[in-house]
ZATORGU-473212 format. One line per 4 residues: their letters; for each residue x negated, y, z negated of C-alpha. Coordinates in nm, 2 decimals, padded with zeros to 4 digits. Last residue first. Layout:
BEGIN
a = X:Y:Z  ... $
***
This chain:
BEGIN
lkit = 01.86:-02.68:-02.15  01.86:-02.52:-01.80  01.56:-02.29:-01.76  01.57:-01.93:-01.62 $
fqal = 01.25:-01.77:-01.48  01.34:-01.82:-01.12  01.68:-01.66:-01.18  01.51:-01.33:-01.27 $
ygpd = 01.43:-01.26:-00.90  01.79:-01.34:-00.80  01.92:-01.12:-01.08  01.73:-00.82:-00.92 $
lfcs = 01.60:-00.61:-01.19  01.72:-00.30:-01.39  01.53:-00.44:-01.69  01.44:-00.10:-01.84 $
hiri = 01.08:-00.16:-01.73  01.21:-00.17:-01.37  01.42:00.14:-01.42  01.11:00.33:-01.55 $
levm = 00.92:00.23:-01.24  01.20:00.34:-01.02  01.21:00.67:-01.21  00.84:00.71:-01.16 $
tsil = 00.88:00.66:-00.78  01.16:00.92:-00.77  00.95:01.17:-00.96  00.63:01.10:-00.75 $
ggpl = 00.79:01.12:-00.41  00.74:01.49:-00.33  00.40:01.53:-00.48  00.43:01.75:-00.79 $
sakm = 00.43:02.13:-00.75  00.80:02.17:-00.84  00.76:01.96:-01.15  00.49:02.20:-01.28 $
vddf = 00.72:02.50:-01.23  01.02:02.32:-01.39  00.82:02.23:-01.70  00.63:01.90:-01.73 $
vpwl = 00.52:01.73:-02.05  00.23:01.50:-01.99  00.31:01.27:-02.15  00.64:01.12:-02.28 $
vcrd = 00.80:01.05:-01.94  01.13:00.89:-02.04  01.37:01.18:-02.10  01.23:01.43:-01.84 $
fiee = 01.21:01.16:-01.58  01.56:01.04:-01.65  01.69:01.39:-01.61  01.48:01.45:-01.30 $
nfkd = 01.62:01.14:-01.14  01.97:01.29:-01.18  01.86:01.61:-01.02  01.71:01.42:-00.72 $
prdk = 02.03:01.22:-00.69  02.21:01.54:-00.60  02.55:01.45:-00.46  02.65:01.24:-00.76 $
fkna = 02.49:01.50:-00.98  02.79:01.57:-01.20  02.90:01.20:-01.19  02.56:01.07:-01.29 $
lsee = 02.54:01.36:-01.54  02.85:01.22:-01.72  03.16:01.44:-01.75  03.38:01.21:-01.55 $
gvtl = 03.28:00.91:-01.76  02.98:00.67:-01.79  02.64:00.73:-01.63  02.42:00.94:-01.85 $
qawe = 02.57:00.85:-02.18  02.57:00.48:-02.09  02.21:00.50:-01.99  02.12:00.66:-02.32 $
qnki = 02.30:00.39:-02.51  02.12:00.12:-02.31  01.77:00.26:-02.37  01.55:00.41:-02.10 $
yrfl = 01.21:00.25:-02.08  00.90:00.45:-02.20  00.64:00.67:-02.03  00.28:00.77:-02.06 $
fvks = 00.13:00.91:-01.74  -00.21:00.96:-01.59  -00.28:01.15:-01.27  -00.63:01.30:-01.27 $
edlt = -00.85:00.99:-01.25  -00.61:00.81:-01.02  -00.26:00.66:-01.04  -00.29:00.56:-01.40 $
llyv = 00.03:00.45:-01.57  00.04:00.38:-01.94  00.35:00.22:-02.09  00.52:00.26:-02.43 $
dgha = 00.73:-00.02:-02.58  00.94:00.01:-02.89  01.07:00.36:-02.85  01.04:00.52:-03.20 $
qkwy = 00.76:00.30:-03.34  00.56:00.31:-03.01  00.61:00.69:-02.98  00.50:00.73:-03.35 $
dlqq = 00.18:00.53:-03.29  00.09:00.75:-02.99  00.16:01.06:-03.19  -00.07:00.94:-03.47 $
vppp = -00.35:00.87:-03.21  -00.34:01.23:-03.10  -00.17:01.33:-02.78  -00.42:01.48:-02.54 $
sdsi = -00.48:01.86:-02.55  -00.79:01.95:-02.34  -00.68:01.70:-02.08  -00.84:01.46:-01.83 $
tall = -01.11:01.30:-02.04  -00.90:01.33:-02.36  -00.64:01.10:-02.20  -00.90:00.82:-02.20 $
ehvq = -01.01:00.89:-02.55  -00.65:00.87:-02.67  -00.59:00.55:-02.49  -00.91:00.40:-02.65 $
qmkk = -00.78:00.51:-03.00  -00.45:00.35:-02.93  -00.62:00.03:-02.82  -00.83:00.03:-03.14 $
qpdd = -00.52:00.05:-03.34  -00.34:-00.22:-03.15  -00.63:-00.47:-03.16  -00.65:-00.64:-02.82 $
dfql = -00.91:-00.39:-02.70  -00.85:-00.21:-02.37  -00.99:-00.26:-02.02  -00.91:-00.02:-01.74 $
qppt = -01.00:-00.08:-01.37  -00.91:00.25:-01.20  -00.60:00.24:-00.98  -00.68:00.28:-00.61 $
pqaq = -00.44:00.54:-00.47  -00.29:00.46:-00.13  -00.43:00.68:00.14  -00.66:00.41:00.28 $
avae = -00.37:00.16:00.31  -00.16:00.43:00.48  -00.44:00.49:00.73  -00.49:00.12:00.80 $
qakk = -00.11:00.08:00.86  -00.11:00.38:01.10  -00.40:00.23:01.30  -00.23:-00.11:01.31 $
vpae = 00.08:00.05:01.44  -00.11:00.26:01.70  -00.29:-00.05:01.83  00.01:-00.29:01.84 $
epnt = 00.15:-00.14:02.15  -00.17:-00.20:02.34  -00.15:-00.57:02.26  -00.50:-00.69:02.22 $
vpae = -00.73:-00.93:02.41  -01.07:-00.93:02.26  -01.34:-00.81:02.51  -01.51:-01.09:02.69 $
psal = -01.88:-01.07:02.70  -02.02:-00.96:03.03  -02.08:-01.19:03.32  -02.37:-01.22:03.56 $
gqak = -02.64:-01.11:03.31  -02.82:-01.44:03.33  -02.74:-01.52:02.97  -02.37:-01.43:03.04 $
meem = -02.38:-01.67:03.33  -02.52:-01.95:03.11  -02.25:-01.89:02.85  -01.99:-01.89:03.13 $
ekev = -02.12:-02.22:03.25  -02.10:-02.38:02.91  -01.75:-02.25:02.84  -01.62:-02.36:03.18 $
dfke = -01.75:-02.72:03.15  -01.64:-02.86:03.49  -01.51:-03.20:03.57  -01.51:-03.23:03.94 $
tsgf = -01.18:-03.15:04.12  -01.31:-02.84:04.29  -01.04:-02.61:04.44  -01.22:-02.28:04.45 $
anfg = -01.56:-02.23:04.29  -01.72:-02.53:04.47  -01.98:-02.65:04.24  -02.36:-02.70:04.28 $
aqkl = -02.48:-02.45:04.02  -02.56:-02.21:04.31  -02.19:-02.22:04.40  -02.08:-02.14:04.05 $
aeak = -02.31:-01.84:04.04  -02.18:-01.72:04.38  -01.82:-01.75:04.25  -01.90:-01.55:03.94 $
kmte = -02.08:-01.28:04.14  -01.78:-01.26:04.37  -01.54:-01.23:04.08  -01.75:-00.94:03.93 $
eeqp = -01.75:-00.77:04.27  -01.38:-00.80:04.29  -01.33:-00.64:03.95  -01.58:-00.36:04.02 $
gvva = -01.41:-00.27:04.35  -01.54:-00.37:04.69  -01.50:-00.13:04.98  -01.50:-00.31:05.30 $
kkks = -01.76:-00.22:05.56  -01.62:-00.08:05.88  -01.70:-00.31:06.17  -01.92:-00.16:06.43 $
pm = -01.77:-00.04:06.75  -01.88:-00.25:07.05 $
***
């Protein structure tokens, strides 16, 4: 009589057989039992005996690349340094001057910082990292009208070149450093447009829906 060919058992089937045998030894019928059965307890005992491996977390394979990309973007984002300035305006200006002196051989003197504040009202300091620090101001209403109103306005002239219009606002409102065309050409691609958006925010180009939450009916 020809001998029966032994069936090939794959790893998954072998694991299932081990689990069934372990349950049988514990006095349970692995298939169809109606007895109350503590699955978690039995699985922990099986893991302790080496009959079952710890379960790997179930993940959606489509989410893995997205999560990896999100983590990469988060790591690439600049972490702003934690800066603390004195409440006294003069001491604060001195501290800003000292900060700028750490990254430039020709930082604006304290007198220049004071002049900018008197001329423009508010001056803002932006630190992207230890080497990218900007002083900028908001754009005034009269300037905005000059840039945007009329056929001869720059907004109309550069209606098909928003990058050029952004450069005009950038040149007007970024007080320090001063960038020439060569320096601007070497900046990161999104820096000028991002700076202009920040300038617009501080110039009160804000969503009315956002501002509505700060209004109070008298």
